[in-house]
C-alpha positions in Angstrom: 8.2 -15.0 38.8 5.0 -16.4 37.5 4.7 -20.0 36.4 2.6 -19.0 33.4 1.8 -15.7 31.6 -1.0 -16.0 29.1 -1.2 -13.2 26.5 -4.7 -12.9 25.2 -8.0 -13.0 27.0 -10.3 -14.7 24.5 -11.7 -18.2 24.7 -8.3 -19.9 24.3 -6.5 -17.7 26.8 -9.2 -17.9 29.4 -9.5 -21.7 29.0 -5.8 -22.1 29.4 -6.0 -19.9 32.5 -8.7 -22.0 34.1 -6.7 -25.2 33.5 -3.4 -23.7 34.7 -4.8 -22.2 37.8 -6.5 -25.5 38.7 -3.0 -27.1 38.3 -2.0 -24.8 41.2 0.2 -22.7 39.0 0.6 -19.0 39.4 -1.1 -17.5 36.4 -1.7 -14.0 34.9 -3.7 -13.2 31.8 -2.9 -10.0 29.9 -5.9 -9.0 27.9 -5.9 -6.1 25.4 -9.7 -6.2 25.3 -10.2 -6.8 21.6 -11.1 -10.5 21.4 -13.0 -11.4 18.3 -15.4 -13.4 20.5 -16.6 -10.1 22.0 -18.1 -9.2 18.6 -20.3 -12.2 18.4 -23.9 -11.1 19.0 -25.1 -14.7 19.6 -23.4 -18.0 19.0 -25.7 -21.0 18.6 -23.1 -23.7 17.9 -21.2 -23.6 21.1 -22.1 -26.8 23.0 -24.1 -26.4 26.2 -26.0 -23.3 25.2 -29.0 -24.5 23.2 -30.5 -21.0 23.1 -27.2 -19.5 22.2 -24.9 -17.1 24.1 -23.3 -13.8 23.2 -19.6 -13.5 23.0 -19.5 -10.9 25.7 -21.5 -13.1 28.1 -19.3 -16.1 27.4 -16.1 -14.2 28.0 -17.5 -12.8 31.3 -18.4 -16.2 32.5 -14.9 -17.5 31.6 -13.2 -14.6 33.4 -15.2 -15.2 36.5 -14.3 -18.9 36.4 -10.6 -18.2 35.9 -10.5 -15.6 38.8 -12.3 -18.1 41.0 -9.3 -20.3 40.9 -6.7 -17.5 41.4 -5.9 -16.2 38.0 -5.0 -12.5 37.9 -6.5 -10.6 35.0 -4.6 -7.6 33.7 -6.0 -5.2 31.1 -3.3 -4.1 28.8 -1.1 -4.9 25.8 2.2 -6.7 25.8 4.5 -4.5 23.6 7.7 -6.6 23.9 8.5 -10.2 24.9 12.0 -11.3 25.5 13.7 -14.5 26.7 15.8 -14.4 29.9 18.0 -16.9 31.7 15.1 -18.3 33.7 12.1 -17.5 31.5 10.5 -14.6 29.8 10.1 -10.9 30.4 7.0 -9.2 29.1 6.7 -5.5 28.8 3.5 -3.5 29.1 2.9 0.2 29.2 2.9 0.3 33.1 4.7 -2.8 34.2 7.0 -5.7 33.4 6.1 -9.4 34.1 8.4 -12.3 34.6 7.2 -15.8 33.8 8.7 -19.2 33.5 6.4 -20.0 30.6 4.3 -18.0 28.2 1.2 -19.1 26.3 0.2 -16.9 23.3 -3.5 -16.7 22.6 -3.4 -13.5 20.7 -5.8 -14.5 17.9 -6.5 -12.7 14.7 -8.5 -9.7 13.4 -10.9 -10.0 10.4 -10.1 -7.6 7.6 -13.2 -5.4 7.0 -14.6 -3.8 3.9 -14.8 0.0 3.8 -17.7 0.6 6.2 -18.4 3.1 8.9 -17.5 1.8 12.4 -21.0 2.4 13.8 -22.7 0.9 10.8 -20.4 -2.1 11.1 -21.3 -2.7 14.7 -25.0 -2.4 14.1 -24.9 -4.6 11.1 -23.1 -7.2 13.1 -25.6 -6.9 16.0 -28.5 -7.5 13.6 -26.8 -10.4 11.9 -26.7 -8.6 8.5 -22.9 -8.6 8.5 -21.3 -12.0 9.3 -17.7 -13.3 9.1 -17.9 -17.0 9.8 -20.2 -19.3 7.7 -19.0 -22.3 9.7 -20.3 -20.6 12.9 -23.6 -19.2 11.6 -24.3 -20.5 8.1 -27.4 -22.3 9.5 -28.8 -18.9 10.4 -28.9 -17.8 6.8 -30.7 -21.0 5.6 -32.8 -20.1 2.5 -31.9 -16.4 2.9 -30.5 -14.0 0.2 -26.7 -13.9 0.9 -23.6 -12.3 -0.6 -19.9 -12.9 -0.3 -17.7 -9.9 -0.8 -14.1 -10.7 -1.7 -11.8 -11.8 -4.4 -10.1 -15.0 -5.6 -10.3 -18.6 -4.5 -11.0 -17.8 -0.9 -14.1 -15.9 -1.7 -15.2 -18.5 -4.2 -14.9 -21.3 -1.7 -16.9 -19.4 0.8 -19.7 -18.7 -1.7 -19.8 -22.4 -2.5 -19.9 -23.3 1.2 -22.8 -21.0 1.7 -24.6 -22.5 -1.3 -25.2 -25.6 0.9 -27.4 -23.4 3.1 -29.3 -21.3 0.5 -29.9 -21.2 -3.2 -29.5 -17.4 -3.4 -25.8 -16.7 -3.1 -24.0 -13.9 -4.9 -20.2 -13.2 -5.1 -19.3 -9.5 -5.4 -15.8 -8.4 -6.2 -14.3 -6.3 -3.5 -12.5 -3.8 -5.9 -13.2 -5.0 -9.4 -13.5 -8.4 -11.0 -13.6 -11.5 -8.9 -10.1 -12.6 -9.6 -11.1 -16.1 -10.6 -10.0 -18.2 -13.6 -12.5 -19.6 -16.1 -12.7 -23.0 -14.4 -13.6 -21.4 -11.0 -16.2 -19.1 -12.7 -17.7 -22.1 -14.5 -17.9 -24.0 -11.2 -19.8 -21.2 -9.5 -22.0 -20.7 -12.5 -22.9 -24.4 -12.5 -24.1 -24.3 -8.8 -26.0 -21.1 -9.3 -23.8 -18.5 -7.6 -24.3 -15.1 -9.2 -21.3 -13.0 -9.8 -21.0 -9.2 -9.8 -18.0 -7.0 -10.4 -17.0 -4.6 -7.7 -16.1 -2.3 -6.1 -18.4 -3.2 -3.2 -19.3 0.2 -1.6 -21.9 2.3 0.1 -23.0 -0.3 2.6 -26.4 0.8 3.9 -28.7 -0.8 6.5 -32.4 -0.9 5.8 -35.2 -2.5 7.7 -35.1 -5.7 5.6 -31.4 -6.1 4.9 -28.0 -4.8 4.1 -27.7 -2.9 0.8 -24.4 -3.0 -1.2 -23.7 -1.0 -4.3 -21.6 -2.5 -7.1 -21.5 -2.3 -10.9 -25.0 -4.0 -11.0 -26.4 -1.2 -8.8 -27.9 -1.3 -5.3 -28.4 -4.9 -4.2 -30.1 -5.9 -1.0 -29.1 -9.0 1.0 -30.3 -10.7 4.2 -26.7 -11.2 5.1 -23.3 -10.2 3.7 -20.1 -12.2 4.4 -16.8 -10.3 3.8 -14.2 -12.8 2.7 -11.0 -10.7 3.0 -8.8 -12.8 5.2 -7.4 -12.0 8.6 -4.4 -10.2 10.2 -2.7 -12.8 12.5 -1.3 -11.5 15.8 1.9 -13.5 15.8 4.4 -10.5 16.1 5.5 -11.5 19.6 6.3 -15.0 18.5 8.1 -13.8 15.4 10.2 -11.4 17.4 11.4 -14.3 19.5 12.3 -16.2 16.4 9.5 -18.8 16.7 8.6 -20.6 13.5 5.5 -19.4 11.7 3.7 -20.4 8.5 3.8 -18.5 5.3 0.6 -16.7 6.4 2.0 -15.8 9.8 0.3 -18.4 11.9 2.4 -19.8 14.8 3.7 -23.3 14.2 3.2 -25.7 17.1 3.6 -29.4 17.7 0.9 -31.8 18.7 1.0 -30.5 22.2 0.9 -26.8 21.3 4.6 -26.2 21.9 6.2 -23.6 19.6 9.8 -23.9 18.3 10.9 -21.8 21.4 11.2 -23.8 24.6 8.8 -22.5 27.2 6.6 -20.7 24.6 3.2 -22.2 23.7 0.4 -21.1 21.5 -3.3 -21.9 21.1 -6.4 -20.6 19.4 -6.8 -18.7 16.1 -3.2 -17.5 16.1 -2.3 -21.1 15.4 -3.2 -22.6 12.0 -6.5 -24.4 12.3 -10.3 -24.0 12.4 -11.3 -20.6 13.7 -13.8 -21.9 16.1 -14.4 -21.3 19.9 -14.6 -25.0 20.6 -11.3 -25.7 18.7 -9.5 -22.8 20.5 -10.6 -24.1 23.9 -9.5 -27.6 23.0 -6.0 -26.4 22.0 -5.8 -24.3 25.2 -6.5 -27.3 27.4 -3.8 -29.2 25.6 -1.4 -26.3 25.9 -2.0 -25.7 29.6 -1.5 -29.4 30.4 1.6 -29.5 28.3 3.2 -26.5 30.0 2.4 -27.8 33.4 4.0 -31.2 32.6 7.0 -29.5 31.1 7.5 -27.4 34.2 7.1 -30.5 36.4 9.8 -32.3 34.3 12.2 -29.5 35.3 11.2 -29.2 38.9 8.6 -31.5 40.6 5.4 -29.7 41.4 4.7 -30.7 45.0 1.9 -29.6 47.2 
């Protein structure tokens, strides 16, 4: 039986693995291979990398560091997680894993507009399609930018981006923007242009990403879909763990869920969707689970 099973191999899961392994705990990470971090062409706000680092390179460094201290990395997806008398039983396609504690770092997936997969990947690589203005708003300073979405979420994102550039447009995803008169007046007052959707026919050109809407074909230096996320909390919910209305896993100040022995960190927990934040939560979670295990049975060398 493992001391700790970590489900999710993104920045949160790998940070927790490094901590837990250095606590001399037996640790396995099960990684489905679809971390959002792997889609980041270059992050420039991650401390310690002044020239930036790609998500793929960051994850590779973290996997190497976790393995250095004895973490076992398993490629696969946990399809079922159950509580037993002494811990948890995780089921994968080709194996079962027993663990005294489980840390969920399963993250979220951004909802995408209707766009071809290959085009989506290339637009991301070129920085024409972006999902996180907190991460990379600086990179669109004084550029021509659009937000595609509907309702207050999209309006807030457009206003946020207005602090980086004077040329911001809000395009309705399927029709009108879904805003009330007060919200529209607020956007009008700060110079955000509004166009009715549907946003369709995304097309890459040499100088930008073209989006077609009721106003015709519009070219932007960068487009931010603001469509929300799908939160991967199904394993926690199946165990009966408390979640928010949106599906984020509820935790205490030490990353404990409502299920004893089950912890959570990163984007699957309500908070700022940032690598640095996920890593901080993971360090707290790993330290907490180590101390909780030691309270049951002293951990002696």
